[in-house]
Structure formats: structure tokens, C-alpha cells
KOLDREN-995631 format. One line per 5 residues: number of its first residue (from 0); their letters; for each residue z, x negated, y of N, C-alpha, C, O. Coordinates in nm, 2 decimals, decimal comma. Each point is the difference from the previous one (the first is absolute). Example, Ala and Ser with C-alpha at 12.3 -4.5 7.8 and 13.67 -1.06 7.14 Angstrom:
REM KOLDREN-995631
0 = as = 0,78 -1,32 -0,57 0,00 0,09 0,12 0,00 -0,09 0,12 0,07 -0,10 0,00 ~ -0,14 0,14 0,11 0,00 -0,09 0,11 0,08 0,08 0,11 0,01 -0,05 0,11
//
This chain:
REM KOLDREN-995631
0 = mvrse = -2,14 -1,12 0,91 0,00 0,01 -0,13 0,00 0,19 -0,09 0,07 0,10 0,02 ~ -0,18 -0,12 -0,10 -0,04 0,12 -0,04 0,14 0,06 -0,03 0,09 -0,07 0,04 ~ -0,06 0,19 -0,10 0,11 0,07 -0,07 0,02 -0,06 -0,16 0,10 -0,02 -0,06 ~ -0,25 0,01 0,00 0,03 0,01 -0,15 0,04 -0,17 -0,01 -0,01 -0,04 -0,12 ~ 0,04 -0,05 0,20 0,02 -0,11 0,03 0,12 -0,03 0,01 0,05 -0,09 -0,06
5 = lnkrg = 0,03 0,21 0,17 0,11 0,00 0,04 0,09 0,06 -0,10 0,12 -0,02 0,01 ~ -0,19 0,11 -0,13 0,09 0,03 -0,09 0,03 -0,12 -0,11 0,11 -0,02 -0,05 ~ -0,20 -0,04 0,03 -0,03 -0,11 -0,12 0,13 -0,08 0,06 0,08 -0,04 -0,08 ~ -0,06 -0,01 0,26 0,06 -0,09 -0,03 0,13 -0,01 0,08 0,07 -0,08 0,06 ~ -0,07 0,22 -0,08 0,15 0,05 0,10 0,14 -0,06 -0,05 0,00 -0,04 -0,11
10 = plrvf = 0,15 0,03 0,20 0,06 -0,07 -0,06 0,07 0,11 -0,10 0,08 -0,04 -0,09 ~ -0,13 0,21 0,12 0,10 0,05 -0,14 -0,09 0,00 -0,14 0,03 0,07 -0,09 ~ -0,13 -0,18 0,09 -0,02 0,01 -0,13 0,06 -0,11 -0,12 0,00 0,00 -0,12 ~ 0,07 -0,07 0,23 0,13 -0,15 -0,03 0,15 0,10 -0,05 0,08 -0,03 -0,09 ~ -0,09 0,16 0,18 0,10 0,09 0,01 0,02 0,03 -0,14 0,10 -0,03 -0,06
15 = eksin = -0,21 0,11 0,02 -0,03 0,09 -0,12 -0,01 -0,12 -0,15 0,05 0,02 -0,11 ~ -0,13 -0,13 0,13 -0,01 -0,08 -0,08 0,17 -0,07 -0,05 0,03 -0,04 -0,11 ~ 0,04 0,05 0,23 0,18 -0,05 -0,05 0,09 0,11 -0,08 0,11 -0,01 -0,05 ~ -0,24 0,14 0,06 0,09 0,09 -0,12 -0,09 0,05 -0,02 -0,06 0,09 0,06 ~ 0,02 -0,16 -0,21 -0,15 0,02 -0,05 -0,05 0,13 0,02 0,02 0,10 -0,08
20 = ggvgk = -0,09 -0,12 0,20 -0,14 0,12 0,02 0,11 0,08 0,11 -0,06 0,04 0,10 ~ 0,18 -0,01 -0,11 0,04 0,09 0,08 0,11 0,07 -0,04 0,07 -0,05 -0,08 ~ -0,04 0,18 0,13 0,13 0,09 -0,05 -0,11 0,06 -0,08 0,01 -0,06 -0,11 ~ -0,10 0,13 0,11 -0,04 0,11 -0,07 0,04 0,11 0,03 0,09 0,04 0,07 ~ -0,20 0,03 -0,14 -0,01 0,14 0,00 0,14 0,05 -0,08 0,03 -0,06 -0,10
25 = ghigv = 0,05 0,15 0,15 0,14 0,10 -0,08 0,08 -0,13 -0,05 0,05 -0,02 -0,11 ~ -0,06 -0,04 0,23 0,12 -0,11 0,04 0,05 -0,01 0,14 -0,07 0,02 0,09 ~ 0,22 -0,08 -0,07 0,04 0,00 0,14 0,04 -0,13 -0,02 0,03 -0,06 -0,10 ~ -0,06 0,01 0,27 -0,01 -0,12 0,04 0,12 0,04 0,11 0,04 0,11 0,05 ~ 0,03 -0,27 -0,02 0,06 0,03 0,09 0,06 -0,15 0,11 0,02 -0,12 -0,03
30 = laskk = -0,02 0,18 0,17 0,00 -0,14 0,04 0,16 0,03 0,09 0,03 0,09 0,06 ~ 0,04 -0,24 -0,11 0,13 0,01 0,07 0,05 -0,09 0,09 -0,05 -0,11 -0,01 ~ 0,14 0,13 0,10 0,05 -0,11 0,07 0,09 0,06 0,07 0,04 0,11 -0,03 ~ 0,00 -0,17 0,13 0,13 0,02 0,12 -0,10 0,09 0,14 -0,12 -0,02 0,02 ~ 0,19 0,09 0,05 -0,07 0,11 0,12 -0,10 -0,13 0,05 0,02 -0,12 -0,03
35 = gvgkt = -0,14 0,16 0,13 -0,07 -0,05 0,05 -0,03 -0,15 -0,03 0,00 -0,08 0,09 ~ -0,05 0,05 -0,24 -0,09 -0,09 -0,04 -0,14 -0,01 0,00 -0,07 -0,10 0,01 ~ 0,03 0,21 -0,02 -0,17 0,09 -0,01 0,00 0,08 -0,12 -0,12 0,02 -0,03 ~ 0,19 0,03 -0,03 -0,05 0,08 -0,14 -0,09 0,12 0,09 -0,05 0,08 -0,08 ~ 0,03 -0,04 0,21 -0,07 0,11 0,00 -0,12 -0,09 0,05 -0,11 0,04 -0,04
40 = aclvh = 0,10 -0,13 0,11 -0,17 -0,08 0,01 -0,03 -0,04 -0,12 -0,12 -0,02 -0,01 ~ 0,21 -0,01 -0,12 -0,11 -0,03 -0,11 -0,06 0,10 -0,04 -0,12 0,00 0,00 ~ 0,23 0,15 -0,05 -0,04 0,11 -0,09 -0,13 0,03 0,09 -0,10 -0,01 -0,08 ~ 0,06 0,04 0,22 -0,12 0,02 0,06 -0,11 -0,08 0,03 -0,10 0,06 0,07 ~ 0,09 -0,20 -0,11 -0,07 -0,09 0,00 -0,02 0,02 -0,16 -0,11 0,04 0,00
45 = iatdk = 0,16 -0,04 -0,13 -0,03 0,04 -0,10 -0,10 0,14 -0,03 -0,10 0,01 -0,08 ~ 0,15 0,09 0,14 -0,05 0,13 0,07 -0,17 -0,02 0,02 -0,09 0,06 -0,06 ~ 0,10 -0,19 0,19 -0,11 0,01 0,07 -0,06 -0,11 -0,09 -0,09 -0,05 0,06 ~ 0,11 0,00 -0,14 -0,11 -0,11 -0,13 -0,06 0,14 -0,09 -0,12 0,04 0,01 ~ 0,18 0,00 -0,07 -0,04 0,12 -0,07 -0,10 0,11 0,09 -0,09 0,06 -0,06
50 = lfrek = 0,13 -0,06 0,20 -0,09 0,12 0,00 -0,13 -0,11 0,02 -0,10 0,06 0,02 ~ 0,09 -0,22 -0,02 -0,16 -0,05 0,07 -0,04 -0,02 -0,17 -0,06 -0,10 -0,03 ~ 0,10 0,17 -0,06 -0,05 -0,02 -0,11 -0,01 0,13 -0,05 0,05 0,02 -0,11 ~ -0,10 0,08 0,19 -0,02 0,13 -0,04 0,10 0,08 -0,06 -0,03 0,11 -0,04 ~ 0,18 -0,16 0,04 0,09 0,07 -0,08 0,07 0,12 0,11 0,02 0,00 0,12
55 = hvihv = -0,02 0,08 -0,23 0,10 0,10 0,17 0,12 0,00 -0,06 0,03 0,02 -0,11 ~ 0,07 -0,04 0,26 0,14 0,02 0,04 0,07 0,14 0,01 -0,09 0,08 0,03 ~ 0,17 -0,05 -0,04 0,12 0,10 0,05 0,14 -0,11 0,04 0,07 -0,08 -0,07 ~ -0,08 0,11 0,24 0,10 -0,11 0,05 0,13 0,17 0,03 -0,02 0,09 0,08 ~ 0,15 -0,12 -0,18 0,08 0,10 0,02 0,12 -0,04 0,09 0,08 -0,08 -0,04
60 = sfsqk = -0,08 0,14 0,18 0,07 -0,05 0,11 0,15 0,09 -0,03 0,00 0,11 -0,07 ~ 0,13 -0,18 0,14 0,09 0,09 0,02 0,05 0,01 0,11 0,12 0,03 0,02 ~ -0,22 -0,05 0,10 0,05 -0,05 0,11 -0,02 0,12 0,07 -0,07 0,08 -0,06 ~ 0,11 -0,04 0,18 0,01 0,15 0,08 -0,14 -0,05 0,04 -0,08 0,10 0,00 ~ 0,02 -0,23 0,06 -0,12 0,03 0,04 -0,12 -0,09 -0,05 0,04 -0,12 0,02
65 = vdhii = -0,17 0,13 -0,08 -0,06 -0,06 -0,01 -0,12 -0,09 0,00 -0,09 -0,04 -0,08 ~ 0,12 0,02 0,29 -0,08 -0,10 0,08 0,01 -0,14 -0,04 -0,10 -0,08 0,02 ~ 0,21 0,04 -0,08 0,06 -0,13 -0,02 -0,08 -0,05 -0,12 -0,08 -0,10 0,01 ~ 0,09 0,16 -0,12 -0,05 0,00 -0,10 -0,18 0,00 0,02 -0,04 -0,09 -0,08 ~ -0,07 0,15 0,14 -0,08 0,03 0,01 -0,01 -0,18 0,10 -0,09 -0,09 -0,02
70 = nwyed = 0,16 0,07 0,09 0,04 -0,12 0,11 -0,02 -0,12 -0,08 -0,03 -0,11 0,06 ~ 0,04 0,10 -0,16 0,06 -0,11 -0,10 -0,14 -0,03 -0,08 -0,05 -0,11 -0,01 ~ -0,01 0,23 -0,03 -0,14 -0,01 -0,03 -0,11 -0,05 0,09 -0,10 -0,07 -0,03 ~ 0,12 0,12 0,10 -0,12 -0,02 0,12 0,01 -0,20 0,06 -0,08 -0,07 0,06 ~ 0,22 0,06 -0,12 0,04 -0,14 0,08 -0,06 -0,10 -0,09 -0,07 -0,09 0,04
75 = ifkei = 0,09 0,11 -0,19 0,01 -0,05 -0,09 -0,12 -0,01 -0,05 -0,04 -0,10 -0,05 ~ -0,05 0,19 0,06 -0,16 0,04 -0,05 -0,06 -0,16 0,20 -0,04 -0,10 -0,06 ~ 0,03 0,09 0,14 0,00 0,00 0,08 0,00 -0,18 0,00 -0,08 -0,08 0,05 ~ 0,20 0,06 -0,13 0,05 -0,12 -0,03 -0,12 -0,10 -0,08 -0,08 -0,09 0,04 ~ 0,11 0,16 -0,15 -0,09 -0,01 -0,10 -0,15 -0,03 0,05 -0,04 -0,11 -0,01
80 = akkre = -0,04 0,21 0,06 -0,13 -0,01 0,03 0,04 -0,12 0,08 -0,01 -0,10 -0,07 ~ 0,05 0,06 0,20 -0,01 -0,10 0,08 0,04 -0,11 -0,08 -0,08 -0,09 0,02 ~ 0,16 0,06 -0,10 0,03 -0,16 -0,08 -0,11 -0,02 -0,07 -0,03 -0,11 -0,03 ~ -0,05 0,21 -0,02 -0,10 -0,03 -0,13 -0,16 0,01 0,08 -0,11 -0,04 -0,02 ~ 0,17 0,12 0,12 -0,15 0,01 0,04 -0,09 0,10 -0,05 -0,12 -0,01 -0,01
85 = legav = 0,16 0,08 0,00 -0,06 0,14 -0,09 -0,12 0,04 0,07 0,02 0,01 0,12 ~ -0,14 0,03 -0,16 -0,10 0,04 0,04 0,01 0,17 -0,02 0,05 0,07 -0,09 ~ -0,12 -0,02 0,23 -0,01 0,15 0,04 0,17 0,03 -0,04 0,04 0,07 -0,09 ~ 0,03 -0,13 0,17 0,17 0,08 -0,03 0,01 0,13 -0,01 0,05 0,07 -0,09 ~ -0,10 -0,03 0,21 0,00 0,16 0,05 -0,09 0,07 -0,11 -0,05 0,09 0,07
90 = dvhde = 0,01 -0,09 -0,17 -0,09 0,05 -0,07 0,07 0,03 -0,10 0,01 0,12 -0,03 ~ 0,05 -0,24 -0,05 0,10 -0,02 -0,05 0,13 0,05 0,02 0,07 0,05 -0,10 ~ -0,03 -0,05 0,21 0,12 0,07 -0,01 -0,01 0,15 -0,01 0,09 0,06 -0,06 ~ -0,21 0,01 0,13 -0,03 0,15 -0,02 -0,02 0,03 -0,15 0,00 0,12 -0,05 ~ -0,01 -0,20 0,00 -0,05 0,02 -0,17 0,11 0,02 -0,04 0,03 0,09 -0,07
95 = iiknr = 0,04 -0,19 0,12 0,13 0,00 -0,13 0,14 0,09 0,04 0,07 0,04 -0,09 ~ -0,05 -0,04 0,19 0,08 0,11 0,04 -0,04 0,16 -0,04 0,07 0,09 0,05 ~ -0,17 -0,06 -0,14 -0,01 0,10 -0,01 0,07 0,01 -0,15 0,02 0,12 -0,04 ~ 0,01 -0,19 -0,03 0,09 -0,06 -0,13 0,14 0,01 0,02 0,07 -0,01 -0,10 ~ -0,02 0,02 0,23 0,16 -0,01 0,01 0,02 0,14 0,12 -0,03 0,03 0,11
100 = vimnf = 0,12 0,02 -0,25 0,11 0,13 0,01 0,16 -0,03 0,07 0,08 -0,06 -0,07 ~ -0,06 0,10 0,21 0,17 -0,04 0,02 0,04 0,15 -0,01 -0,05 0,09 0,06 ~ 0,13 -0,08 -0,13 0,06 0,09 0,01 0,19 -0,05 0,05 0,04 -0,12 0,02 ~ 0,02 0,26 -0,01 0,14 -0,02 0,09 0,09 0,10 0,02 0,01 0,11 0,06 ~ 0,08 -0,22 -0,15 0,11 0,12 -0,06 0,19 -0,04 0,10 0,05 -0,10 0,05
105 = nskgt = 0,00 0,22 -0,06 0,13 -0,03 0,10 0,07 -0,05 -0,13 0,01 0,06 -0,11 ~ 0,06 -0,19 0,15 0,09 -0,04 -0,06 0,15 0,07 -0,02 0,08 -0,04 -0,08 ~ -0,07 0,15 0,17 0,09 0,10 -0,06 0,01 0,11 -0,06 -0,03 0,11 0,06 ~ 0,06 -0,10 -0,16 -0,05 0,15 -0,05 -0,09 0,04 -0,09 -0,02 0,11 -0,04 ~ -0,06 -0,24 0,00 -0,14 0,02 -0,02 0,02 -0,06 -0,16 0,02 -0,12 -0,01
110 = tidqv = -0,03 0,20 -0,13 0,02 -0,10 -0,08 -0,08 -0,07 -0,09 -0,11 0,00 0,05 ~ 0,12 -0,08 -0,17 -0,10 -0,07 -0,08 -0,13 0,09 -0,01 -0,11 -0,01 0,05 ~ 0,18 0,11 -0,14 -0,08 0,09 -0,04 -0,12 0,08 0,10 -0,11 0,00 -0,04 ~ 0,15 0,06 0,16 -0,08 0,01 0,10 -0,11 -0,06 0,03 -0,10 0,06 0,03 ~ 0,12 -0,20 -0,02 -0,07 -0,11 0,01 -0,13 -0,02 -0,09 -0,12 -0,01 0,02
115 = lvslr = 0,19 0,03 -0,12 -0,07 -0,04 -0,12 -0,09 0,07 -0,05 -0,09 -0,04 -0,06 ~ 0,14 0,24 0,10 -0,10 0,16 0,00 -0,14 -0,05 0,12 -0,13 0,01 -0,01 ~ 0,19 -0,06 0,09 -0,09 -0,03 0,09 -0,10 -0,09 0,04 -0,10 0,03 0,07 ~ 0,12 -0,16 -0,13 -0,04 -0,13 -0,05 -0,11 0,07 -0,13 -0,10 -0,07 -0,01 ~ 0,11 0,16 -0,07 -0,11 0,04 -0,11 -0,06 0,08 0,01 -0,10 0,03 -0,06
120 = amitd = 0,17 0,05 0,18 -0,16 0,10 0,06 -0,08 -0,09 0,08 -0,12 0,01 -0,03 ~ 0,15 -0,11 0,12 -0,06 -0,09 0,08 -0,15 -0,08 -0,13 -0,12 -0,01 0,01 ~ 0,22 -0,01 -0,13 -0,07 -0,08 -0,10 -0,15 0,12 -0,04 -0,12 -0,02 0,02 ~ 0,21 0,13 -0,07 -0,07 0,07 -0,14 -0,07 0,09 0,10 -0,12 -0,03 0,02 ~ 0,17 0,16 0,06 -0,05 0,10 0,05 -0,06 -0,09 0,12 -0,11 0,05 0,03
125 = gnfpa = 0,14 -0,14 0,03 -0,07 -0,06 0,15 -0,13 -0,06 -0,03 -0,10 -0,02 0,08 ~ 0,12 -0,03 -0,25 -0,13 -0,09 -0,06 0,02 -0,13 0,10 -0,11 -0,05 0,04 ~ 0,18 0,00 0,00 0,06 -0,13 0,03 0,04 -0,09 -0,10 0,10 0,02 -0,07 ~ -0,19 -0,13 0,04 0,00 -0,05 -0,15 0,10 -0,11 0,03 -0,03 -0,10 -0,07 ~ 0,13 0,09 0,13 0,08 -0,12 0,00 0,02 -0,09 -0,07 0,02 0,05 -0,11
130 = dsvif = -0,03 -0,19 0,11 0,06 -0,08 -0,12 0,11 -0,06 0,04 0,07 -0,04 -0,09 ~ -0,01 0,02 0,22 0,17 -0,07 0,03 0,01 0,08 0,11 -0,08 0,03 0,09 ~ 0,23 0,00 -0,12 0,13 0,10 0,11 0,12 -0,08 0,04 0,09 -0,03 -0,07 ~ -0,13 0,00 0,23 0,07 -0,07 0,06 0,12 0,08 0,07 -0,02 0,07 0,09 ~ 0,17 -0,12 -0,16 0,10 0,09 0,08 0,09 -0,07 0,08 0,10 -0,07 -0,05
135 = dgydl = -0,13 0,09 0,18 0,11 -0,08 0,07 0,08 0,03 0,11 -0,04 0,02 0,12 ~ 0,14 -0,01 -0,15 0,14 0,06 0,00 0,05 0,06 -0,07 0,07 0,10 0,03 ~ -0,10 -0,14 -0,18 0,09 0,07 -0,10 0,01 -0,11 -0,05 -0,09 -0,09 -0,03 ~ 0,27 0,07 -0,01 0,03 -0,13 -0,06 0,03 0,06 -0,13 0,05 0,11 -0,01 ~ -0,12 -0,21 -0,11 0,05 0,07 -0,11 0,11 -0,04 -0,04 0,03 0,06 -0,10
140 = sessq = 0,07 -0,17 0,13 0,13 -0,06 0,02 0,09 0,11 -0,01 0,10 0,01 -0,07 ~ -0,15 0,09 0,15 0,08 0,16 0,06 0,00 0,08 -0,08 0,09 0,07 -0,03 ~ -0,22 -0,07 -0,03 -0,02 0,10 -0,09 0,09 0,02 -0,10 0,08 -0,08 -0,05 ~ -0,10 0,23 0,00 0,09 0,04 -0,18 -0,11 -0,06 -0,10 -0,12 -0,05 0,00 ~ 0,22 0,09 -0,10 -0,09 -0,08 -0,10 -0,04 0,10 -0,01 -0,11 -0,05 -0,03
145 = edcdk = 0,07 0,21 0,03 -0,05 0,13 -0,04 -0,11 -0,01 0,09 -0,11 0,04 -0,03 ~ 0,14 -0,08 0,15 -0,15 0,00 0,11 -0,10 -0,14 -0,04 -0,13 0,01 0,00 ~ 0,21 -0,11 -0,03 -0,08 -0,15 -0,07 -0,07 0,01 -0,13 -0,08 -0,08 -0,05 ~ 0,12 0,21 0,00 -0,03 0,02 -0,16 -0,17 0,10 0,04 -0,11 -0,03 -0,04 ~ 0,13 0,11 0,13 -0,10 0,09 0,04 -0,10 -0,03 0,07 -0,10 0,06 -0,01
150 = lkvfa = 0,10 -0,17 0,10 -0,06 -0,07 0,07 -0,12 -0,10 -0,12 -0,13 0,01 0,00 ~ 0,22 -0,10 -0,11 -0,06 -0,02 -0,15 -0,11 0,04 -0,08 -0,09 -0,06 -0,06 ~ 0,14 0,21 0,08 -0,05 0,07 -0,11 -0,12 0,12 0,14 -0,05 0,11 -0,05 ~ 0,04 -0,13 0,15 -0,16 0,00 0,08 0,00 -0,10 0,03 0,00 0,02 0,12 ~ -0,01 -0,12 -0,13 -0,11 -0,13 -0,02 -0,08 -0,02 -0,12 -0,12 -0,04 -0,01
155 = kdvni = 0,20 0,09 -0,09 -0,06 0,02 -0,13 -0,13 0,07 -0,01 -0,12 -0,03 -0,03 ~ 0,19 0,17 0,08 -0,07 0,13 -0,06 -0,11 0,00 0,12 -0,12 0,03 -0,04 ~ 0,15 -0,05 0,17 -0,13 -0,03 0,06 -0,11 -0,13 0,03 -0,11 0,01 0,05 ~ 0,18 -0,10 -0,08 -0,02 -0,12 -0,09 -0,05 -0,07 0,14 -0,12 0,01 0,04 ~ 0,19 -0,04 0,01 0,00 -0,06 0,16 0,09 -0,11 0,04 0,11 0,01 -0,06
160 = elwfs = -0,12 -0,12 0,15 0,07 -0,09 -0,02 0,09 0,03 0,17 -0,04 0,05 0,10 ~ 0,18 -0,10 -0,12 0,10 0,06 0,05 0,08 -0,15 0,10 0,05 -0,09 -0,06 ~ -0,04 0,08 0,16 0,04 -0,08 0,04 0,12 0,01 0,12 -0,02 0,07 0,09 ~ 0,13 -0,14 -0,09 0,08 0,02 0,06 0,09 -0,08 0,09 -0,01 -0,12 -0,03 ~ 0,10 0,14 0,15 0,07 -0,14 0,04 0,15 0,03 -0,07 0,03 0,08 -0,09
165 = aslkg = 0,08 -0,17 0,16 0,12 0,02 -0,05 0,09 -0,09 0,06 0,02 -0,11 -0,03 ~ 0,05 0,19 0,15 0,04 -0,11 0,08 0,20 -0,04 -0,04 0,09 0,08 -0,03 ~ -0,08 -0,24 0,03 0,09 -0,06 -0,05 0,11 0,01 0,09 0,01 -0,03 0,12 ~ 0,10 0,07 -0,22 0,10 0,02 0,13 0,09 -0,13 0,09 0,06 -0,08 -0,07 ~ -0,06 0,07 0,20 0,11 -0,11 0,04 -0,14 -0,14 0,03 -0,11 -0,02 -0,06
170 = enpef = 0,18 -0,07 0,16 -0,07 -0,09 0,06 -0,04 -0,11 -0,14 -0,09 -0,08 0,01 ~ 0,14 0,08 -0,09 0,00 -0,10 -0,15 0,00 0,05 -0,12 0,07 -0,06 -0,08 ~ -0,15 0,18 0,04 0,00 0,06 -0,10 0,05 -0,12 -0,18 0,00 -0,12 -0,02 ~ 0,04 0,25 -0,06 0,06 -0,12 -0,10 -0,09 0,06 -0,11 0,00 0,12 -0,03 ~ -0,10 -0,26 -0,05 -0,01 0,01 -0,13 0,07 -0,02 -0,12 0,09 -0,09 -0,01
175 = ndsgv = -0,14 0,16 -0,08 0,02 -0,02 -0,12 -0,08 -0,16 -0,11 -0,10 -0,05 0,02 ~ 0,19 0,02 -0,13 -0,09 -0,15 -0,01 -0,15 -0,01 -0,08 -0,06 -0,08 -0,06 ~ 0,04 0,23 0,10 -0,14 0,02 -0,08 -0,09 0,01 0,16 -0,13 -0,01 0,00 ~ 0,21 0,03 0,13 -0,06 -0,01 0,12 -0,03 0,14 0,04 -0,07 0,03 0,10 ~ 0,14 0,06 -0,19 -0,03 0,16 0,01 0,11 -0,01 0,14 0,10 -0,07 -0,02
180 = pvdle = -0,12 0,14 0,14 0,04 0,09 0,13 0,16 0,04 -0,12 -0,02 0,01 -0,13 ~ 0,13 0,02 0,19 0,14 0,04 -0,05 -0,08 0,11 0,01 -0,03 0,06 -0,10 ~ -0,04 0,01 0,26 -0,02 0,12 0,02 -0,09 0,11 -0,08 -0,01 0,12 0,03 ~ -0,06 -0,20 -0,15 -0,10 0,03 -0,07 0,01 -0,01 -0,14 -0,10 0,00 -0,08 ~ 0,22 -0,03 0,04 0,06 -0,02 -0,13 0,00 0,11 -0,07 -0,01 0,00 -0,12
185 = grikd = 0,02 0,12 0,18 0,00 0,10 -0,08 -0,15 0,10 -0,03 -0,02 0,12 -0,05 ~ -0,05 -0,21 0,09 -0,17 0,06 0,03 -0,08 -0,11 -0,07 -0,12 -0,01 0,01 ~ 0,20 -0,07 -0,07 -0,11 -0,09 -0,03 -0,06 0,00 -0,09 -0,07 -0,09 -0,05 ~ 0,09 0,21 0,00 -0,05 0,06 -0,18 -0,11 0,09 0,08 -0,08 0,05 -0,09 ~ 0,05 -0,02 0,21 -0,05 0,12 0,02 -0,11 -0,04 0,07 -0,09 0,08 0,02
190 = idvli = 0,09 -0,22 0,03 -0,12 -0,07 0,08 -0,05 -0,08 -0,09 0,05 -0,07 -0,09 ~ -0,20 0,08 0,12 -0,08 -0,08 -0,08 -0,04 -0,16 0,06 -0,05 -0,09 -0,08 ~ 0,07 0,07 0,19 -0,01 -0,09 0,07 0,08 -0,04 0,12 -0,01 0,07 0,10 ~ 0,05 -0,15 -0,10 0,10 -0,03 0,12 0,01 -0,11 0,08 0,05 -0,09 -0,06 ~ -0,11 0,08 0,18 0,00 -0,15 0,10 0,11 0,05 0,09 0,04 0,11 0,04
195 = tlkye = -0,01 -0,23 0,00 0,09 -0,05 0,12 -0,04 -0,06 0,09 -0,05 -0,11 -0,02 ~ 0,07 0,13 0,10 -0,06 -0,05 0,16 0,11 -0,06 0,09 0,07 0,08 0,06 ~ -0,04 -0,23 -0,05 0,10 -0,07 0,06 -0,11 -0,12 0,13 -0,12 -0,03 -0,02 ~ 0,22 -0,01 0,15 -0,06 -0,07 0,08 0,03 -0,11 -0,02 0,12 -0,04 -0,02 ~ -0,25 -0,03 0,02 0,07 -0,15 -0,04 -0,09 -0,06 0,15 -0,11 0,04 0,02
200 = gehvh = 0,15 -0,12 0,06 -0,05 -0,04 0,13 -0,08 0,09 0,05 0,05 0,11 -0,03 ~ -0,15 -0,10 0,10 -0,08 0,11 0,06 -0,05 0,11 -0,09 -0,01 0,12 0,03 ~ 0,00 -0,14 -0,07 -0,08 0,12 -0,15 0,11 0,04 -0,12 0,07 -0,06 -0,08 ~ -0,10 0,17 0,10 0,04 0,10 -0,15 -0,10 -0,10 -0,12 -0,11 -0,05 0,01 ~ 0,20 0,05 -0,12 -0,03 -0,05 -0,12 0,04 0,11 -0,12 0,10 0,06 0,00
205 = fqvvk = -0,19 -0,06 -0,09 0,03 0,12 -0,08 0,04 -0,06 -0,16 -0,03 -0,11 -0,03 ~ 0,09 0,18 -0,06 0,02 -0,08 -0,08 -0,01 0,14 -0,15 0,03 0,11 0,04 ~ -0,06 -0,11 -0,13 -0,01 0,08 -0,10 0,11 -0,02 -0,09 0,01 -0,10 -0,07 ~ 0,08 0,23 0,08 0,10 0,01 -0,12 0,00 0,02 -0,14 0,03 -0,05 -0,11 ~ -0,13 0,23 0,17 -0,05 0,03 -0,14 -0,12 0,03 0,03 -0,05 0,06 0,09
210 = dhdnm = -0,02 -0,14 -0,26 -0,15 0,05 0,02 -0,01 0,06 -0,17 -0,03 -0,06 -0,10 ~ 0,05 0,19 0,13 -0,03 0,10 -0,14 0,13 -0,02 -0,08 0,12 0,03 0,03 ~ -0,18 -0,13 -0,16 0,09 -0,01 -0,04 0,02 -0,09 0,00 0,02 -0,03 -0,12 ~ -0,01 -0,10 0,20 0,05 -0,10 0,01 0,11 -0,04 0,10 -0,04 0,05 0,11 ~ 0,12 -0,10 -0,10 0,14 0,01 0,09 0,01 -0,18 0,05 0,11 -0,04 0,03
215 = etkem = -0,22 -0,04 -0,03 -0,02 -0,11 -0,04 -0,01 0,01 0,22 -0,08 0,07 0,06 ~ 0,16 -0,15 0,00 -0,02 0,03 0,14 -0,10 -0,15 0,08 0,03 -0,12 0,00 ~ -0,13 0,19 0,04 -0,08 -0,13 0,05 -0,08 0,03 0,17 -0,05 0,11 0,03 ~ 0,04 -0,21 0,04 -0,01 0,01 0,11 -0,18 0,07 0,01 -0,09 0,02 -0,08 ~ 0,08 0,00 0,19 -0,17 0,04 0,00 -0,04 -0,09 0,09 0,09 -0,05 0,07
220 = slkld = -0,25 0,00 -0,05 0,02 -0,08 0,07 -0,12 0,06 0,18 -0,11 -0,04 0,05 ~ 0,23 0,14 -0,01 -0,07 0,06 0,08 0,13 0,01 0,14 0,12 -0,01 -0,02 ~ -0,18 0,02 0,14 0,15 0,04 0,12 -0,09 0,14 0,09 -0,12 0,03 0,02 ~ 0,25 0,04 0,02 -0,05 0,07 0,07 0,02 -0,03 0,15 0,12 0,01 0,03 ~ -0,19 -0,04 0,05 -0,03 0,01 0,15 0,10 0,05 0,10 -0,04 0,12 0,02
225 = pktll = 0,13 -0,14 0,06 0,07 0,12 0,02 -0,06 0,05 0,17 0,03 0,10 0,06 ~ -0,12 -0,20 -0,02 -0,10 0,02 0,12 -0,10 0,07 -0,07 -0,03 0,10 0,07 ~ -0,04 -0,12 -0,16 -0,16 0,07 -0,01 0,06 0,12 -0,02 -0,01 0,09 0,08 ~ 0,11 -0,06 -0,22 0,07 0,09 -0,11 -0,13 -0,04 -0,13 -0,01 0,08 -0,10 ~ -0,07 -0,18 0,12 -0,05 0,00 -0,12 0,06 -0,10 -0,13 0,08 -0,09 0,01
230 = iarde = -0,13 0,14 -0,11 0,07 -0,09 -0,13 -0,16 -0,14 -0,02 -0,12 0,04 0,00 ~ 0,16 -0,13 0,00 -0,09 -0,12 -0,01 0,04 -0,08 -0,14 0,08 0,05 -0,08 ~ -0,15 -0,16 0,07 0,01 -0,06 -0,11 0,13 -0,14 0,07 0,00 -0,01 0,13 ~ 0,06 -0,05 -0,18 0,08 -0,08 0,04 -0,04 -0,13 -0,05 0,01 -0,05 -0,11 ~ -0,06 0,02 0,25 -0,07 -0,14 -0,02 0,07 -0,15 0,02 -0,07 -0,10 -0,01
//
């Protein structure tokens, strides 16, 4: 399959259609689930899809090492290339990897101000026209309102899309009547798109809880295969 056809037929088009075209620049999207369900795999697949479409992505990691993040990208690219029989996979890989930057911060002692200063420098002074920033390991549910406000201002000021993951507490996380995880009730007004993940059978399924101004919960016709780490249509 040629790259242009892959972009048109990829499952992420279903993902975006489910949230009216995507999170959008200047907005915040959150994937929420209990630990170990596949949030990082989803974020990396979302980022890789953007790279396939010639968009620029910054992946912000708060892990001590970034080797495993690079491995996530490599594994997911290989699975996509194999499953879709991507033509010229090596050349495509070398081309799109130029549009990704991984930034690493110490989770202890690093303030959100320091992170945003570094991001702004990369985007403006470094002439890296990022379309999206993936925050990996920064839990929005644990952030202060002040830091959350700074993130929202930054997204709008730089005109960029921000993606976060949120690990819900406990083996059986609680949800309110609107489908919002109790852990995120205090942040729901700051989140533009909220998607929850949960195991159903052998796969992880997606549920849209908030889609910008729409709070009507709906199921996505997608699933995450924990074996391949890929998002696929729910057939």
C-alpha cells in the first residue's frame, strides 16, 4: 500500500471522525484508564499517524531513559508497515522520523514552567513547527489548577494540540453519571476531548466522554490490539 492510501484508510481517520475532526490546535486531549491498559501505545500510534501525514510531533517524556519510547515508535511503525504492506517502508521511516523530537525531563524537580519554556524554545527558536505535543508520564489529574491553566494558555498561544494520559486509581475506577472518571472531575472543564479506555474481551475499546462542547458519551468503533499495539477498526 502506498503512503497516501494508508493515510486515507487508516483507523485514525475513524478516531478523528469520532471527535469531529480531532482535538484541534489550541486544545487538550486526554486518554484515561487504569494502569496497564495501553495509553502509551495509543499516544504513540496517534503521534505516528501524524508523522505519516507530514505533521511535526514533540514527544515529552518524564521517564529516566527514552530508549523505551524510541522502541515504542519503532515497533508501532513496523507493525503498521507490515499490516498495511507499506511500499518503501525504510524510506518512509527515514523521512518521517525527521519530524519527531523527543524531549526528556526529570519527573522530580522539573516545573511545568521549565517544560513550557523548553517547548517554546524548540518550536520558535529551534524552528521546529510542531503540530502536536504528546505528554508521556505527566498525569493531568495530578496537576494543580495553576499548571493546568498554563498548559491551556500555551496550547492557544503557540497554536498547538496537546495530548495527555491519565492513570485512574484502583482496579475498578469510579465514574460519575456522565461517564467522567471521578479522578478527572476537577479537570473536566479544562479538557477539550476526553476518551476512556477499557478492556472488553481480548481487546481495549474506546469511549468518547467529552467531545469539545458535547458531553454525550459514545462508543468508538475502534479497538486496541494489545499484541500488535495497534489501533484498529472494530469489525
